[in-house]
VMD Tcl script that draws the C-alpha trace (Angstrom):
set ca {
  {39.50 -2.83 -10.84}
  {42.93 -1.43 -11.47}
  {45.53 -2.89 -9.13}
  {48.60 -0.93 -8.12}
  {52.04 -2.54 -7.85}
  {54.28 -1.06 -5.18}
  {57.56 -1.64 -3.33}
  {58.51 -1.23 0.33}
  {61.45 1.11 0.90}
  {63.43 1.24 4.16}
  {65.72 4.01 5.42}
  {68.29 3.62 8.19}
  {67.65 6.91 9.99}
  {65.69 7.01 13.25}
  {63.00 7.88 13.94}
  {61.88 7.33 10.36}
  {58.94 5.74 8.59}
  {58.54 4.37 5.11}
  {55.30 3.32 3.50}
  {53.59 1.98 0.41}
  {52.46 5.50 0.12}
  {50.24 5.61 -2.95}
  {48.10 2.62 -2.03}
  {44.90 2.68 0.04}
  {43.75 6.09 -1.23}
  {40.13 7.02 -0.61}
  {38.19 8.09 -2.63}
  {39.73 6.01 -5.41}
  {41.58 8.34 -7.84}
  {41.03 8.26 -11.58}
  {44.63 7.27 -12.34}
  {47.65 6.26 -10.26}
  {50.91 5.71 -12.17}
  {53.88 4.48 -10.10}
  {57.18 6.24 -10.83}
  {60.84 5.52 -10.14}
  {62.69 6.42 -6.99}
  {61.55 8.18 -3.83}
  {61.13 11.64 -2.40}
  {62.65 12.11 1.05}
  {60.86 14.53 3.35}
  {63.38 15.84 5.92}
  {64.62 19.00 7.58}
  {64.68 21.83 5.05}
  {61.38 20.77 3.47}
  {59.44 23.79 2.21}
  {56.07 24.52 0.63}
  {55.64 26.87 -2.30}
  {52.20 28.52 -2.21}
  {51.88 31.52 -4.57}
  {49.28 34.29 -4.36}
  {45.76 32.87 -4.05}
  {46.91 29.68 -2.33}
  {47.98 31.13 1.03}
  {45.37 29.17 2.95}
  {46.18 25.90 1.19}
  {49.89 26.34 1.90}
  {49.30 27.09 5.57}
  {46.83 24.22 5.86}
  {49.35 21.74 4.44}
  {52.12 23.03 6.70}
  {49.92 22.68 9.80}
  {49.09 19.07 8.96}
  {52.67 18.10 8.11}
  {54.07 19.68 11.26}
  {51.90 17.29 13.26}
  {54.25 14.47 12.23}
  {57.65 16.10 11.71}
  {60.18 17.24 14.30}
  {61.17 20.27 12.25}
  {59.47 23.44 11.07}
  {58.34 23.83 7.46}
  {58.60 27.12 5.62}
  {55.85 28.38 3.31}
  {57.13 30.64 0.53}
  {55.85 31.99 -2.78}
  {58.75 30.62 -4.86}
  {59.63 26.93 -5.36}
  {62.63 25.38 -3.63}
  {64.58 22.23 -4.37}
  {63.35 19.40 -2.13}
  {60.02 21.17 -1.71}
  {56.30 20.80 -2.27}
  {55.03 23.13 -4.96}
  {51.37 24.15 -5.25}
  {50.73 25.60 -8.71}
  {47.67 26.80 -10.60}
  {47.59 25.93 -14.30}
  {45.14 26.17 -17.17}
  {43.60 23.40 -19.22}
  {42.11 21.21 -16.49}
  {38.53 20.63 -15.33}
  {37.26 22.34 -12.16}
  {38.32 20.62 -8.91}
  {40.71 18.30 -10.75}
  {44.39 17.98 -9.86}
  {47.64 16.26 -10.72}
  {49.91 15.11 -7.90}
  {53.47 14.35 -9.00}
  {55.94 12.86 -6.54}
  {59.44 12.83 -8.03}
  {62.92 12.35 -6.61}
  {63.58 16.07 -6.18}
  {60.17 17.59 -5.50}
  {56.41 17.15 -5.08}
  {54.04 19.12 -7.28}
  {50.30 19.62 -6.97}
  {48.90 21.16 -10.15}
  {45.28 22.27 -10.54}
  {43.13 24.87 -12.33}
  {41.69 26.24 -9.09}
  {42.29 26.36 -5.35}
  {39.74 23.56 -4.79}
  {41.77 21.20 -6.98}
  {44.94 22.13 -5.09}
  {43.12 21.41 -1.82}
  {42.00 17.97 -3.02}
  {45.53 17.20 -4.17}
  {46.68 18.07 -0.65}
  {44.14 15.59 0.77}
  {45.61 12.85 -1.42}
  {49.15 13.80 -0.34}
  {48.08 13.65 3.32}
  {46.74 10.12 2.77}
  {50.27 9.13 1.69}
  {51.57 10.24 5.09}
  {51.34 8.39 8.43}
  {47.80 8.42 9.79}
  {48.99 10.62 12.66}
  {49.06 13.53 10.20}
  {45.37 13.94 11.11}
  {45.99 14.04 14.85}
  {46.65 16.80 17.37}
  {50.00 15.50 18.63}
  {53.38 15.31 16.94}
  {55.27 12.15 15.93}
  {58.63 13.99 15.88}
  {59.71 12.27 12.66}
  {63.02 13.37 11.17}
  {62.36 11.74 7.79}
  {59.59 10.24 5.75}
  {59.80 8.60 2.34}
  {57.21 9.04 -0.41}
  {57.19 6.60 -3.32}
  {57.41 8.32 -6.70}
  {53.99 8.43 -8.32}
  {51.72 10.51 -10.54}
  {48.06 10.81 -9.59}
  {45.66 12.33 -12.10}
  {42.28 12.85 -10.55}
  {38.94 14.61 -10.95}
  {35.50 14.23 -9.35}
  {32.64 12.42 -11.05}
  {30.06 14.84 -9.64}
  {30.31 18.51 -8.84}
  {28.01 18.10 -5.83}
  {29.25 15.77 -3.07}
  {27.43 16.46 0.13}
  {26.41 15.65 3.67}
  {23.29 16.86 5.45}
  {23.00 17.34 9.20}
  {19.71 17.94 11.04}
  {20.40 20.18 14.03}
  {16.74 20.79 14.89}
  {15.84 17.48 16.51}
  {19.18 17.25 18.28}
  {21.29 20.38 18.55}
  {24.99 20.20 17.73}
  {27.09 23.14 18.81}
  {29.53 25.06 16.63}
  {32.52 22.92 17.55}
  {30.66 19.77 16.48}
  {29.82 21.38 13.16}
  {33.40 22.53 12.55}
  {34.71 19.02 13.21}
  {32.21 17.58 10.74}
  {33.35 20.10 8.13}
  {36.95 19.00 8.65}
  {35.97 15.35 8.24}
  {34.06 16.18 5.07}
  {37.05 18.06 3.68}
  {39.36 15.10 4.28}
  {37.03 13.06 2.05}
  {36.76 15.65 -0.76}
  {33.11 16.45 0.01}
  {32.11 19.97 -0.99}
  {28.52 20.66 0.11}
  {27.22 20.90 3.68}
  {23.41 20.93 3.79}
  {22.57 22.51 7.16}
  {19.01 21.67 8.24}
  {18.49 24.65 10.55}
  {14.76 24.77 11.30}
  {12.17 22.06 11.76}
  {9.41 21.18 14.19}
  {11.70 20.68 17.16}
  {13.86 23.78 17.11}
  {14.68 27.01 15.30}
  {18.48 27.16 15.26}
  {19.46 30.39 13.50}
  {19.35 33.92 14.92}
  {17.06 36.22 12.95}
  {17.53 39.73 14.33}
  {14.21 40.99 12.97}
  {12.44 38.30 15.01}
  {14.45 37.60 18.17}
  {11.71 35.38 19.63}
  {12.49 32.74 17.00}
  {15.56 31.81 19.01}
  {14.54 33.22 22.37}
  {11.54 30.89 22.36}
  {11.65 28.65 19.28}
  {15.12 27.23 19.94}
  {14.14 25.53 23.17}
  {12.09 22.56 24.33}
  {10.82 21.60 27.75}
  {7.89 21.74 30.12}
  {7.54 25.53 30.06}
  {8.75 26.16 26.51}
  {6.99 26.84 23.23}
  {7.76 23.27 22.15}
  {7.47 20.27 24.48}
  {10.39 17.94 25.06}
  {10.88 15.20 22.47}
  {12.91 12.09 21.68}
  {13.73 11.31 25.29}
  {15.34 14.66 26.13}
  {13.44 14.83 29.42}
  {11.85 17.75 31.20}
  {14.71 20.19 31.60}
  {15.23 23.04 29.19}
  {16.90 21.69 26.07}
  {18.05 23.26 22.83}
  {20.31 25.97 21.49}
  {20.93 28.08 18.41}
  {23.63 29.69 16.33}
  {24.15 33.43 16.53}
  {24.81 35.26 13.31}
  {28.43 35.55 14.46}
  {28.50 31.74 14.77}
  {27.04 31.35 11.29}
  {29.65 33.65 9.74}
  {32.41 31.74 11.50}
  {31.18 28.38 10.21}
  {30.57 29.68 6.67}
  {34.11 31.12 6.50}
  {35.65 27.95 7.94}
  {33.82 25.81 5.39}
  {34.61 28.11 2.46}
  {38.32 27.94 3.23}
  {37.99 24.16 2.88}
  {36.05 24.57 -0.37}
  {32.74 23.51 1.15}
  {29.60 25.46 0.30}
  {26.95 25.55 3.02}
  {23.35 25.25 1.87}
  {20.95 26.38 4.62}
  {17.50 24.83 4.96}
  {14.42 26.26 6.63}
  {11.74 23.56 6.32}
  {8.40 25.01 5.12}
  {5.39 25.01 4.99}
  {5.18 21.79 7.05}
  {7.65 20.83 9.78}
  {7.13 24.39 11.08}
  {6.17 23.75 14.71}
  {9.04 25.87 16.05}
  {7.90 28.78 13.85}
  {4.17 28.41 14.57}
  {4.93 28.05 18.28}
  {6.43 31.54 18.27}
  {3.89 33.02 15.84}
  {0.62 31.05 16.30}
  {-1.15 33.36 13.86}
  {0.95 31.89 11.01}
  {-1.07 28.65 11.25}
  {-4.51 28.13 9.75}
  {-7.56 29.50 11.51}
  {-9.32 26.24 12.22}
  {-10.02 23.88 15.08}
  {-9.57 20.41 13.61}
  {-6.87 18.40 15.44}
  {-4.29 16.43 13.50}
  {-1.07 14.56 14.22}
  {1.55 14.36 11.49}
  {3.61 11.31 10.59}
  {6.28 12.68 12.95}
  {3.87 13.02 15.85}
  {3.58 16.81 15.63}
  {0.53 19.05 15.80}
  {-0.03 22.60 14.52}
  {3.08 22.52 12.34}
  {1.75 23.72 8.95}
  {1.72 27.34 7.79}
  {-1.42 28.92 6.38}
  {-0.83 29.43 2.67}
  {-3.56 32.04 2.32}
  {-2.31 34.44 5.01}
  {-0.53 37.30 3.22}
  {1.31 38.40 6.35}
  {3.14 35.06 6.41}
  {4.99 35.91 3.23}
  {6.13 39.23 4.69}
  {7.61 37.41 7.69}
  {9.24 34.79 5.46}
  {10.64 37.47 3.17}
  {12.26 39.19 6.16}
  {13.67 35.88 7.42}
  {15.19 34.90 4.10}
  {16.59 38.39 3.57}
  {18.82 37.82 6.62}
  {19.63 34.24 5.63}
  {20.72 35.36 2.16}
  {23.14 37.85 3.72}
  {24.65 35.19 6.00}
  {25.02 32.45 3.39}
  {26.70 33.19 0.03}
  {25.50 29.83 -1.30}
  {23.95 29.62 -4.75}
  {20.92 27.79 -3.33}
  {18.70 28.05 -0.28}
  {16.63 24.99 0.62}
  {12.97 25.48 1.63}
  {12.15 21.88 2.57}
  {8.61 21.38 1.30}
  {8.31 17.79 2.51}
  {5.71 15.82 4.49}
  {3.04 18.54 4.62}
  {-0.13 17.39 6.36}
  {-3.06 18.86 4.39}
  {-5.64 18.56 7.19}
  {-5.36 22.21 8.15}
  {-5.63 23.50 4.56}
  {-8.68 21.34 3.87}
  {-10.39 22.79 6.95}
  {-9.17 26.38 6.79}
  {-11.80 28.74 5.28}
  {-9.07 31.04 3.97}
  {-7.11 28.24 2.26}
  {-10.31 26.79 0.79}
  {-11.21 30.24 -0.52}
  {-7.77 30.58 -2.09}
  {-8.11 27.21 -3.82}
  {-11.43 28.36 -5.25}
  {-10.06 31.77 -6.27}
  {-7.12 30.25 -8.16}
  {-9.08 27.28 -9.51}
  {-6.94 24.77 -7.68}
  {-8.32 21.24 -7.53}
  {-6.80 20.22 -4.20}
  {-4.27 20.95 -1.45}
  {-1.38 19.53 -3.53}
  {-1.80 22.48 -5.89}
  {-1.99 24.85 -2.94}
  {1.35 23.38 -1.88}
  {2.76 24.23 -5.32}
  {1.43 27.78 -5.05}
  {3.31 28.20 -1.76}
  {6.50 26.91 -3.40}
  {6.05 29.40 -6.27}
  {5.86 32.24 -3.80}
  {8.92 31.04 -1.90}
  {10.85 30.80 -5.15}
  {9.93 34.40 -5.90}
  {11.13 35.50 -2.45}
  {14.47 33.72 -2.93}
  {14.95 35.21 -6.39}
  {14.42 38.69 -4.97}
  {17.31 38.00 -2.62}
  {19.59 36.70 -5.34}
  {19.26 33.01 -4.56}
  {17.95 29.93 -6.33}
  {15.45 27.54 -4.74}
  {16.02 23.95 -3.66}
  {13.54 21.60 -2.02}
  {12.72 17.97 -1.29}
  {11.07 15.98 -4.05}
  {7.52 16.68 -2.81}
  {7.77 20.16 -4.37}
  {7.23 18.53 -7.79}
  {4.24 16.35 -6.84}
  {2.06 18.32 -9.24}
  {2.56 19.55 -12.80}
  {3.66 22.96 -11.54}
  {6.77 24.28 -13.30}
  {9.26 26.30 -11.31}
  {12.24 28.23 -12.64}
  {14.65 26.10 -14.66}
  {17.30 26.66 -11.98}
  {15.23 25.03 -9.20}
  {16.95 22.02 -7.65}
  {15.25 18.88 -6.36}
  {16.64 16.67 -3.61}
  {15.35 13.14 -4.24}
  {14.85 11.28 -0.97}
  {11.75 9.09 -1.07}
  {12.75 6.54 -3.70}
  {14.53 5.85 -6.96}
  {11.19 6.64 -8.64}
  {11.01 10.10 -7.07}
  {14.49 10.82 -8.37}
  {13.55 9.59 -11.81}
  {10.50 11.86 -11.77}
  {12.66 14.89 -10.97}
  {15.00 14.12 -13.86}
  {12.14 13.44 -16.26}
  {10.70 16.86 -15.43}
  {14.03 18.47 -16.24}
  {15.22 19.53 -12.78}
  {18.80 19.37 -11.62}
  {18.72 16.65 -8.98}
  {20.70 15.73 -5.89}
  {20.40 12.04 -4.98}
  {19.75 11.47 -1.28}
  {17.58 8.36 -1.59}
  {16.68 6.95 1.82}
  {17.54 3.30 1.20}
  {21.14 4.26 0.32}
  {21.84 7.68 1.78}
  {19.92 8.04 5.05}
  {22.63 7.38 7.60}
  {20.20 7.54 10.52}
  {19.04 4.07 9.40}
  {20.19 0.99 11.29}
  {23.45 -0.56 10.10}
  {22.27 -3.98 11.29}
  {19.04 -5.21 12.90}
  {20.66 -5.22 16.35}
  {21.85 -1.60 16.27}
  {20.22 1.68 17.17}
  {18.64 3.63 14.34}
  {15.57 3.99 12.17}
  {14.56 1.26 9.75}
  {11.67 2.66 7.67}
  {14.00 2.84 4.64}
  {15.46 -0.58 5.46}
  {18.75 -1.66 6.97}
  {21.54 0.42 5.41}
  {24.92 -1.26 5.92}
  {28.16 0.06 4.45}
  {27.78 -2.13 1.37}
  {24.32 -0.69 0.64}
  {25.55 2.89 0.69}
  {28.48 1.97 -1.53}
  {26.19 0.22 -4.02}
  {24.39 3.46 -4.91}
  {24.64 4.09 -8.63}
  {22.96 7.43 -9.39}
  {22.37 6.46 -13.01}
  {19.65 4.11 -11.71}
  {17.26 7.06 -11.63}
  {17.80 7.96 -15.29}
  {15.47 7.41 -18.19}
  {18.54 6.66 -20.29}
  {19.68 9.67 -22.32}
  {22.95 11.60 -21.82}
  {20.90 14.76 -21.35}
  {19.15 13.13 -18.40}
  {22.49 12.08 -16.92}
  {23.66 15.69 -16.92}
  {20.73 16.62 -14.65}
  {22.12 14.52 -11.79}
  {24.40 17.05 -10.11}
  {25.54 14.77 -7.32}
  {24.92 12.69 -4.22}
  {24.43 13.45 -0.57}
  {24.27 11.61 2.73}
  {21.55 12.63 5.18}
  {21.53 12.34 8.96}
  {18.25 13.07 10.74}
  {18.74 13.54 14.45}
  {15.73 12.10 16.34}
  {17.96 9.40 17.83}
  {21.29 11.25 17.99}
  {21.11 12.50 21.58}
  {22.40 9.21 22.98}
  {24.51 7.19 23.26}
  {27.35 9.72 23.16}
  {28.87 10.42 19.73}
  {26.21 8.43 17.88}
  {26.33 11.05 15.13}
  {29.91 10.02 14.29}
  {29.05 6.31 14.54}
  {26.20 6.73 12.07}
  {28.16 8.85 9.60}
  {31.38 6.81 9.47}
  {32.51 4.79 7.65}
  {29.34 5.04 5.51}
  {30.18 8.65 4.64}
  {33.51 7.36 3.27}
  {31.53 5.09 0.95}
  {29.29 7.94 -0.17}
  {32.36 10.11 -0.79}
  {33.71 7.49 -3.18}
  {30.33 7.19 -4.92}
  {30.41 10.94 -5.53}
  {34.05 11.22 -6.53}
  {35.21 8.04 -8.26}
  {34.17 6.91 -11.70}
  {31.58 4.14 -11.98}
  {34.02 1.75 -13.68}
  {36.69 2.19 -10.99}
  {34.45 1.37 -8.02}
  {34.63 -2.06 -6.41}
  {33.32 -2.75 -2.90}
  {35.85 -5.44 -1.96}
  {38.69 -3.18 -2.99}
  {37.09 -0.28 -1.08}
  {36.84 -2.42 2.05}
  {40.50 -3.40 1.82}
  {41.58 0.23 1.52}
  {39.27 1.14 4.39}
  {40.61 -1.56 6.70}
  {44.26 -1.44 5.63}
  {44.78 2.26 6.27}
  {41.69 4.42 6.38}
  {40.44 3.20 9.75}
  {43.71 4.45 11.23}
  {43.13 7.79 9.55}
  {39.59 8.03 10.92}
  {40.88 7.10 14.38}
  {43.49 9.85 14.27}
  {40.87 12.30 13.05}
  {39.14 11.65 16.37}
  {36.05 10.04 14.85}
  {34.10 7.51 16.91}
  {33.32 5.42 13.84}
  {31.44 2.13 13.69}
  {33.44 -1.05 14.14}
  {31.77 -4.11 12.64}
  {31.11 -6.94 15.15}
  {32.66 -10.40 14.73}
  {30.70 -13.26 13.21}
  {30.15 -16.05 15.73}
  {28.66 -19.52 15.21}
  {28.46 -22.67 17.35}
  {28.90 -26.11 15.76}
  {27.88 -28.24 18.75}
  {31.23 -28.15 20.53}
  {33.15 -25.11 19.37}
  {32.44 -21.40 19.07}
  {33.88 -20.28 15.73}
  {34.73 -16.57 15.84}
  {35.49 -14.75 12.61}
  {37.29 -11.42 12.88}
  {35.63 -8.77 10.66}
  {39.04 -7.53 9.49}
  {42.68 -7.84 10.63}
  {42.93 -4.34 12.13}
  {40.70 -5.21 15.11}
  {41.02 -7.36 18.22}
  {38.10 -9.52 19.39}
  {37.48 -9.75 23.15}
  {34.94 -11.88 24.99}
  {33.11 -12.52 28.24}
  {31.52 -15.67 29.65}
  {28.69 -14.14 31.72}
  {26.51 -12.53 29.02}
  {27.86 -9.04 29.75}
  {29.33 -6.87 27.02}
  {33.12 -7.15 26.64}
  {35.26 -4.18 27.67}
  {38.83 -3.17 26.82}
  {40.20 -5.32 29.66}
  {38.28 -8.47 28.66}
  {40.37 -11.41 27.43}
  {41.36 -11.57 23.77}
  {39.81 -14.29 21.63}
  {42.71 -16.02 19.86}
  {40.88 -18.81 18.08}
  {38.07 -21.32 18.52}
  {36.53 -21.76 21.97}
  {35.41 -25.17 23.19}
  {32.42 -24.91 25.55}
  {29.19 -26.55 26.62}
  {27.70 -23.17 27.56}
  {27.86 -21.23 24.28}
  {24.86 -19.07 25.17}
  {26.87 -17.37 27.95}
  {29.61 -15.99 25.66}
  {29.60 -12.49 24.23}
  {32.10 -11.03 21.77}
  {33.02 -7.56 20.51}
  {35.62 -6.20 18.10}
  {37.92 -3.42 19.35}
  {39.88 -0.88 17.33}
  {42.51 1.13 19.17}
  {41.96 1.98 22.81}
  {38.48 3.45 22.65}
  {36.30 2.01 19.87}
  {34.36 -1.22 19.97}
  {31.56 -2.92 18.10}
  {28.25 -3.94 19.57}
  {28.32 -7.09 21.68}
  {27.19 -10.30 19.93}
  {26.78 -13.98 20.69}
  {26.58 -17.00 18.43}
  {24.10 -16.22 15.68}
  {22.86 -19.79 15.12}
  {21.70 -20.63 18.66}
  {19.24 -19.20 21.14}
  {21.16 -16.94 23.52}
  {18.43 -16.82 26.14}
  {16.07 -19.36 27.65}
  {12.90 -17.31 28.05}
  {9.91 -18.17 30.18}
  {6.38 -17.44 28.95}
  {4.21 -17.39 32.09}
  {0.48 -16.88 31.83}
  {0.09 -13.12 32.32}
  {-2.64 -10.49 32.64}
  {-1.66 -6.86 31.98}
  {-3.50 -4.02 33.69}
  {-3.20 -0.24 33.32}
  {-4.76 2.61 35.28}
  {-4.48 4.89 32.21}
  {-6.20 4.63 28.82}
  {-4.90 1.73 26.73}
  {-6.96 -0.49 24.47}
  {-7.79 -4.08 25.47}
  {-6.03 -5.21 22.29}
  {-2.75 -3.70 23.49}
  {-3.15 -5.04 27.02}
  {-3.64 -8.53 25.64}
  {-0.63 -8.13 23.36}
  {1.63 -7.11 26.25}
  {0.97 -10.44 27.96}
  {3.45 -12.04 25.53}
  {7.20 -11.39 25.26}
  {6.93 -9.95 21.74}
  {3.90 -7.82 22.52}
  {3.64 -4.08 21.89}
  {1.13 -1.61 23.32}
  {0.56 2.15 23.00}
  {-0.97 4.45 25.58}
  {-3.95 6.49 24.42}
  {-2.47 9.70 25.84}
  {0.68 11.22 27.28}
  {1.66 9.53 30.51}
  {1.28 11.23 33.90}
  {2.89 10.83 37.29}
  {1.13 7.99 39.11}
  {0.21 6.04 35.99}
  {0.95 2.35 36.46}
  {1.22 -0.65 34.15}
  {1.18 -4.03 35.89}
  {2.15 -7.47 34.56}
  {0.35 -9.96 36.83}
  {1.33 -13.66 36.65}
  {-1.12 -16.49 37.29}
  {1.42 -18.08 39.61}
  {4.79 -16.93 41.06}
  {7.61 -17.03 38.53}
  {11.07 -18.24 39.58}
  {13.55 -16.65 37.16}
  {17.09 -15.28 36.92}
  {16.43 -11.93 35.22}
  {13.55 -9.77 34.01}
  {13.89 -7.01 31.42}
  {11.33 -4.29 30.86}
  {11.68 -2.35 27.60}
  {9.71 0.54 26.16}
  {9.86 2.36 22.84}
  {8.95 1.40 19.30}
  {10.60 -1.89 18.26}
  {11.85 -0.38 15.00}
  {13.53 2.70 16.41}
  {13.17 2.98 20.19}
  {11.16 6.20 19.89}
  {8.28 7.03 22.27}
  {9.87 5.32 25.22}
  {8.89 5.85 28.86}
  {11.15 8.63 30.11}
  {10.37 8.84 33.84}
  {9.44 5.70 35.76}
  {10.68 3.03 38.13}
  {9.97 -0.69 38.29}
  {8.85 -2.58 41.36}
  {7.90 -6.22 41.82}
  {5.85 -8.26 44.26}
  {7.35 -11.51 45.55}
  {5.48 -14.72 46.33}
  {5.65 -13.69 50.00}
  {3.75 -10.48 49.22}
  {6.74 -8.18 49.67}
  {7.06 -5.23 47.27}
  {10.64 -4.50 46.21}
  {12.03 -1.64 44.12}
  {13.92 -2.94 41.09}
  {15.29 0.42 39.93}
  {14.74 3.46 37.72}
  {14.45 3.18 33.95}
  {17.44 4.23 31.88}
  {16.37 5.41 28.43}
  {13.17 3.44 28.83}
  {14.72 0.12 29.93}
  {15.62 -1.82 33.05}
  {16.98 -5.31 33.69}
  {16.91 -6.67 37.24}
  {17.51 -9.93 39.14}
  {14.58 -10.78 41.44}
  {15.43 -11.82 44.97}
  {12.52 -14.30 45.09}
  {9.80 -15.75 42.85}
  {7.71 -12.93 41.34}
  {3.95 -12.52 41.34}
  {3.72 -9.12 39.67}
  {5.89 -6.51 37.93}
  {4.76 -2.87 37.98}
  {6.02 0.08 35.97}
  {5.23 3.25 37.94}
  {5.42 6.57 36.10}
  {6.94 9.48 38.04}
  {6.36 12.15 35.40}
  {4.97 12.61 31.92}
  {6.73 11.20 28.87}
  {7.68 13.55 26.04}
  {5.29 12.39 23.32}
  {1.58 12.02 22.67}
  {1.90 8.29 23.33}
  {4.22 5.84 25.07}
  {5.11 2.44 23.65}
  {5.30 -0.48 26.08}
  {6.74 -3.92 25.34}
  {6.20 -7.39 26.76}
  {8.51 -8.56 29.55}
  {11.57 -10.67 28.74}
  {11.84 -13.22 31.54}
  {14.95 -15.41 31.62}
  {14.87 -18.85 33.20}
}
mol new
graphics top color blue
foreach p $ca { graphics top sphere $p radius 0.5 }
foreach p [lrange $ca 0 end-1] q [lrange $ca 1 end] { graphics top cylinder $p $q radius 0.2 }
display resetview
């Protein structure tokens, strides 16, 4: 890994800052060549932005004026002591050269995108407050002389956001676009329609948003993912869409809309039930949905879809429109007389080929509206051949990506085990885990060439990489979307931009911790802070700080540390190590999860002899499992008010705390949404322990306990509820 030598320059004016300005850049540039001398930014600084670069000039001025005490003029002719933005020939698309000399700064590029990325590198040479909303009131700032020659490895560098499962309003989306732009990402894959909500206004069919955008007790779609019983949802008007598309385009980000078909279509079928197959065979998909697959044989469906995509094509000038095509349950097609007749008519051997026929028809619709088709890698499960311009998004595995390349399709790499940022970042954190634990290092380790057969022609088919964030779990805690994206999206940005030979994880981490965390903080991102590593050696708690930019705080009563908790300044001598908890804090508002020593048992659990009883359907196997602390049990139906689950002990249990938890151990999904806990003491008194919060409750019994009851006050928002064994602390 190339190492950069630099010097620290000091100026006597106040207020004034000086910095090792060309270090800690992210993504890592292709080439950084230190120069001689410095460029002093002070009153009189101007920006030259000729015709075609008006936005870029104004954008740079706005950012710089957030740190300087003086105004900056934007003109169309260069000035001495200025920043010149200039378009030139002879460079690759999106590339740039940034030259910092003693008398001026130049950003040279063949296109406005390259100029914009050069601006992002220049901003990273400034104080981190350049990304904030305030003003530092600096009178001077010194840039070290340097020449940066840079170009992206891949033309497609993206992030995907699912707004169906959890809705994010326009302001959330605009902030994400800004954060993407800061990291030189250029594709925003907007997952606009899925089972749980239709999020885009289609004027031909107003009921799609009037009804399909909402969930709740009296809505087309029931509540899901712990959202409760109130009306939940939202959508983007066409005015909203145009605003977001324009905002992104100015920042050189293309928005690729996705409407997921023919599966994941519950929000569409809920509005137009006739679009589903005419059959009466129940099924539940892998995502717990029913009636979410379109009938392939129904001709009227293609008329509706044509009308929908006609409006989408007008709203989005993107080259591609994504049709989904993933996770289609074939139960309905196998039992639909019309679909079976179509398979016979076309000589199709099974529903997989019917799936391909649907994709063919969707491709034809998109071509009629001047767009190319993209879809998840299931669209190539058969030997069907789509147009040579069709694009495959590989998500299931390295093998699925390799298959797309072998079949000659341009391929975007969004492989779950590297790129799914809804996955847990450690076993103790919230998130999915079906694709494994995905820490920062795992995302950074992605090497797209892994999916190649080996020829240069195959390599050319990989158009880029993309991070994906599915939103089942994003509704809480607050700002979890930002926590899951960052800093892993920084790692993915470097995978997409920097050359393979220049990437080194240890160097990336140093740049991240030395400067980029401060940038993220000033951007207003609630990013993940890694927790400290804690071990106990028999006398001393050894606490290792994850990196120097954080402060570790601790408590001695098993509660999570807060910003006012004492600072850990070294080893702690104790004979009660299990009572200590530690967390790392960055700035005034961000902290890691709370952890204890990893090599000791933090709790002394009791395992009383227990019988579990339920007055609602649950198998004996599950009831027996719930008698143990690690047990898991599923209800055989949706819960109802008055349903009760009771943990009955053979003899009264004297304990300090009891914790009831619901939800799947791997993700927390399918938890009990509306219930309270009560317990019966050894004296026969029934006491209320409290109401569940997101499916959990911890309480301190006032006396030895004979029985713990979970009493449901309303239905949960899924076809099942997952219960867990009690955790009883001595």
